[in-house]
Structure formats: C-alpha cells, structure tokens
C-alpha positions, 0 to 999 in steps of 0.5 A: 235211477232215471239218470242211470237208465239214461246213461246206460241207454246212451252208452249202449247206443254209442257202442252200437254205433261204434260196432256198426262202424267196424262191422264187416258187411257194412265196410263198403257202405261205411267206407264210401260214407267216410270218403263222402265226409272227407271229400265234402265241403265243411259248410255248404248251403243250397235251396230254392224259392219260387212262386206261382199264380193261377186263374181258373173258371169252370162253368159247372162250379161258377161260385168257386174261387178263381184265383190261386197262388203259392209261395215256397222256399227251401233251405238246406245246410250241409256240414261235411255232407250232413244235411239240415233241411228247412222248408216253407210253403204258403198257398191260399192262406195256408202256411206250413213250415218244416225243420230238422227234428229229433231223428227217428230211425232203427240202427242195425248192422250185418257183419260177415265172416267167410260164409257167415252173416250176422244180424244185430239190431234192426234187420230182416231175413227171408225163410219162405213165402208162407212162414217168414219173409221180409218183415223187420225185427229188432234182435239178433240173427245169424245165417250160414251159406255154404256150397251145399248147405245153409241155415239161419235163425233169428230172435227179436221183437217183430212189432212194438207196443203202441204208446198213447198218441200225444203222451211221452214221458221220456226225456229228449236224451232218452228219446235220442238213445232209444232211437239209436237203439231202435227201441222207439215205441210208435204212437198211434190211436189204436192199441198194439201188443208187442210181438216177439218172434223167433225163426229157424231155417235149414236147407241143402242144395244149390240154386238149381236144386234145393230143399229148404225147411223153415219154422216161424213162431210169433206171439203177442205179449198181453201185459205190454198193453194197459188193461183197458186196451186189451178188450179192443184188441185180441193178442195172437199166437202163431206157429208156421212150418214151411217147405220149399224146393226146386228141381231142375233138368239142365236148363230146359226144365225146372219145378218149384214148390212152396208149402206152408202149414199154420197153427193160429190162435186169433185170441190168447184170452180164450184158453182151450178147456180140455182136461187132457190138454190141460195136463200138458199145458205147461209143457207145450205153451212155449211152442203154441198156445191153443184156444177155443178158436185156434185153427190149422190151415195150409197154403202152397204153390207149384210151378213148372217152367220150360225154357228153350231157344225160341220158346219158354213157358210156365204153368203155376197153381196156388191154393190158400185155405181160408183164414190162413195166417202167418204173422211173419208175412203180409196178408194173402188172398185167402179162400181161393185157388188159381191156375195160370200159364204163360207162353212166349214164342220168339220167331224170325230172329227175334223180329216177331214175338208172341205172348200168351197168358191165361189165368183162372181163379175160383174162391169159396174153397171151403163152400161156406161163402154164400156164392162162388165166384170165378174169374178167367183172364186171358191175353195175346200180345203179338209184336212184329218189327221190320228193322227200324221202319215198321212195327205192328202190334196186336193185342187181345184180352178177355175177362170171363166172370161166372158165379155158382152156388155156394152155401146157398143156391143162387137165383138164375135171374141174378147170376153173374155171367159176362165176358169182355173182349178187347182188341187193339191193332197199332201199326207204326211206320218210321222213316227219314227222308231229309226229315224224320217222319212217323205214321201210325194207325190204331184200331180198338174194339171193346165188347162187354157182353152179358151172357145171362139171358135172364137179365136185361141186355143193358150191360151189352156195350160195343165201342169201336175207335179207329184213328191215324196220326202223322208226325214230322220233326223239322230239325233245321227249323227246331219245329215238330208237328203232329196231326191226327184223326179218330172216329169212334162209335159206341152203342148200348141198349140205352145210347148210340153215339158217334164222334169224329175228332181232329188233333194237332200239335206244335213243338217249337224250340225258340232257343236252345243253348248251353245255359239258355233253353226256351220251348213253346208248344201247342196241343189242340183237339176238336170233335163233333159228337153225333147222338142218335137217340131221340131228343138228344142233341149233337155237340162239339167238344174241344180242348186247346192248350199253350205252354212255354218253359224257360230255363237260364243256367239251370237256376232260373226256371219259368213256365206259362200254361193256358188252356181253353176246353169245352167238353162233355164231362158226364157220360152214360154208356156213350151218350154225352149228357152235358158240356162243360167250359173250363179255362185255366191260366198258370204262371210260375217261377223258381230260383235254385241256388247252391254255394260253398261257404267253406270250400274243401281245399285240394292238396295243391291248394293246401300246399299253396296256402302253407307256402303263402303263410311261410312267405308272409311269416318270413316277410314279417321277420324281416 
C-alpha cells in the first residue's frame, strides 16, 4: 500500500510538471528556460576562495580576543544551467558547510486562454485589502477579465498543518513527490492547523471607474492536529465580505473606497449555546460557525485624489475597528483611525518643487483602552534648482504627541503632551573650472519640547548643527579631495555642550586600467568638545581610516583597512561622558574562477568537427 501511494504521488508530480511545461501562461518563462538549457554549456564549474585576517583593540573591552580570521570557499557545478552549489566557511574555530539538499518548493502554473486565467497548484490572487490579498494557497482557481466585467474564484489550502520538528516518517521518494506537488508539511515547534479557504469576487467597470464585490471564507480543520496539541492553539473560523470601488472625473479627480466586514470566531472549540441557533446549526455551519466569543467588525478606507498640471494632492481616511481579523490578509493596525493629506506643487517649469504632508492618527476607537493616544506628523519639503549649478533644499518636519482619557481618567501630571521640530537647510553649488568643484552648506535644528508644564523640563532639548564642505576632483592627477567644518551645540536642563569638528578626505586612483585597478583612500575627522557643566572636562574626539582596494582581471581582489579612533561612545543628552580608543586592522584576499569543462559548440564548430571526422575517416581508409 505504501509503495502504491508513493507511485501515485510520483505520477501526479510528473503529470503536474508536464502540464506546467505546456501551460499557456508560462510559455514565455518556459520558452526562455528551454533556450537557456539549449544554449548552456553541458558542464561548467565556478567558485571562489578567500581569506581575511583582522586585528582589533578597544579600550572598553581590553580582555576581548584581538585576533580574528576566516577562510571560505564556494563551488558551483552547472549541468546545462542546473546549479549544484557547495560552500565552506571557517571563522574563529567555527566551521560551516552547505551542499545541495532535497528540493523543497511549491509547483504551480497559470494557463491562460483569451480572457481566462487558471490557477493550478500553488498560486495567489487579490480580491480586496480587507478580505483576501496575496496569501499563497494550494488548490485551484480561475479568473476572467473582460472589458467591463470580471470575476474570480479559488479553493484550496491556505496553510498546512505543522509536523513535529525532527519527526518525518516519509521516504525520500515521498518527500520529493510531495515537494513537487507542494504538499510538504512544514516543521515547527508550535502547532498549526490546516486551514482551508475559498473565495469569490465579481466586478464591473474599467480601470478608471469600477465596483468590485468579494467574499472570503477560511476555516481551520480541528482534526489535523494531535489531540494533545489542540489545547495550546485555538482553531479559527472567518467569513469576510469586501466592497471596493473607484469613481473618476476625466483625469483631474478620482475617488476610491475599500470596505470590509468580518465575522470571526477565534475559537471553534466553544459553540454558541442558543436554542434558536441550534435549530439551524447544521444549515449554516458550512458558511460560518459562531461561538461564544465570535464578533462582527468593520474596516475601510477612502481617498480623494486631485491631479492638475502644476498641482496634485490627496486626502485619505482609514478606520479599522478593534479585533478586525481577516485570515486572508496580513495583520492590521487595529482600533485606530487616521486622516492624511499630501500636496505637491511644481513651479518654474519644474525647477522648484514643494511638497506638504500631514497625517494624524488616534487609537482607542472603542473607548476600552486605559488611555487614548494621538500622534500628528507633518512635513514640508522644498527643492529649488538652477540648472546643474545650484540646488537648495529645505526640509521641515514636526511630530505632536497627545494623550487623552480612555476607560480611565489620566492624571494631568503624567499626561503626554510633547512636540518635536526638525529643520534642515542644505544649499549646494557645483561647477566646473578646469576641475570639478562642489561646495555645500548645511544647517540642522532639532527641538524636543515638553508642553505639559506639570512635568519637569528634562525632556526639553535643543540641538543646532551648521557646517560647510568643499570637494574637488583633479581628474588629470587621479585625485579627489574633500574638506569640511561643522559646529554643533546641544543643551538641556542637565547638560550643555558645544563641538567644533574638521573633516578631510583623499581619494587616489593609483592604477586604473582594463584589467588592473588599485585605489587608495583616507578619511579623517577631529573635533574639540566643550562641556559647559560644572565638573565636566573638555576632550577631543578623532577618527582616522585608510583603505586600499586592488583587483586584477576581476578574479583577484584584495583589500586593506586601517583605522584609529578616539571618541566618546556614551552620551547623555549632549554631554560626553567617556572616551573610547578603538584600533582596527583588516587584510583580505579572494580569488574567483569560472571554467567551461565541456563547452557548448556553435553550428560552425560542429560543422568543422564533422568535417574533421570525415577527413580522418577517409585518411584511415586509404
């Protein structure tokens, strides 16, 4: 009997492979795959080997091991473009090795005929954001897409039951056949029921104006798990209905909306004990099985979009009730509603662009949370350009947080009421006078302010940073130079701190040819940190790094990295607390290779080989 089951599965897997090859929708991919096999070399080998050596020291961790090293190798065998990869990795006395294993994949194909599309095996579809969207099912489905009418339906397994990890009594042939059929049951430490699903959608209209209606049903099969596991995981039942639509006026206005209604039973083990319902239980259980904790919830969103020549904008609203569940979609941000707007202005023939974004979200729609939280975010982004010479960027963003009463009255002394302002200005000049020059300026201001006067002002923080950079590219000398200066000041109730910093960078192309490249670069930064608080000491922070990269014929690559840093690794709202010395050295090398052991011969090469064999045969006869 076992052998018979194995043969049946193997035959089914073979049939599915054959059907997949002749399916209409996959003709392009299959044709390209067949061409790849036909044009590939019969046998090729490629891979890489490499090693690296590192040395490091950190004054905060003096007892840590300073040396590190690794060796790695990979080998890939290609037979008519089919890959067999091997890899080896050794690092700090730890070894890992990987090799080709029994394949585990899901097979599915989607043949098409005129306006029809069929789903067989492992596939996915999209109905609605609140019913079913994108989750993979194993089964069968069909879609029809006409000019003014469309429909679709599917039925299959949405998730497999979980097999106990480390226990698998199937033979290798069964595992391969099940893998080809997409019937592999995943292994895990947590139990999981098999979840069957069915869905249907129907719609009318075109891309600009349409109305779609969808229904999705999913239910866990209780008997798909051992009895001892059923106490740890509740089987679920879910029925969702969705309605989506779009209405457009020419090309300047569009209104879209999505609505979902969900019936969800979080535990099928609890039955609804109502006499009137029990009379009709056997007639409605196929559609939905209610329980003591079943619930009806709604979710939806709507958006208005305006599109003109120099302006486009949108206004969106979304509401998701608490405990809204659809087993055909991913999780939602529940028990919240939000309102947002986006506006974009294009001026001066596109040389100036202004963007405005505003978004506000508030939770606790059911008033059962202890407190109600509200977050408002807003931003402005303004970019101006004059040819390729000048660009001015101005960004502002704000975050306002508030807290209100919920199921309990919140104490004013702990109520959250704060705002954060961030402003950034960054003009940049780029011009060419024999050499390429770039000049940039930056100014950044951040203010975190507590608006609840009953709370100590320890949250109030102000930080201002201004700086200037200059870069030049000396193409004739194969040299690039960067330099910069920045000043920053930060203050709070507990700390006051200023810093002056200077940066420098060099990029030198030692050698640049077709098969040989060798680069050298240096980056350095030094800052003097002034701490104004009583008892605090001023200090220096610096970082220096040198790196070099070498490549020859794209096969040999080597790199060298050296760094020496002394910086403050602990901060307390702008106050430098402790300095840290860090030194690093890394040297690495790798070699990549690729060889065609048995080459694919061209038509001319085959003809020449045939002619050579005939000449050799004639010469032997003589």
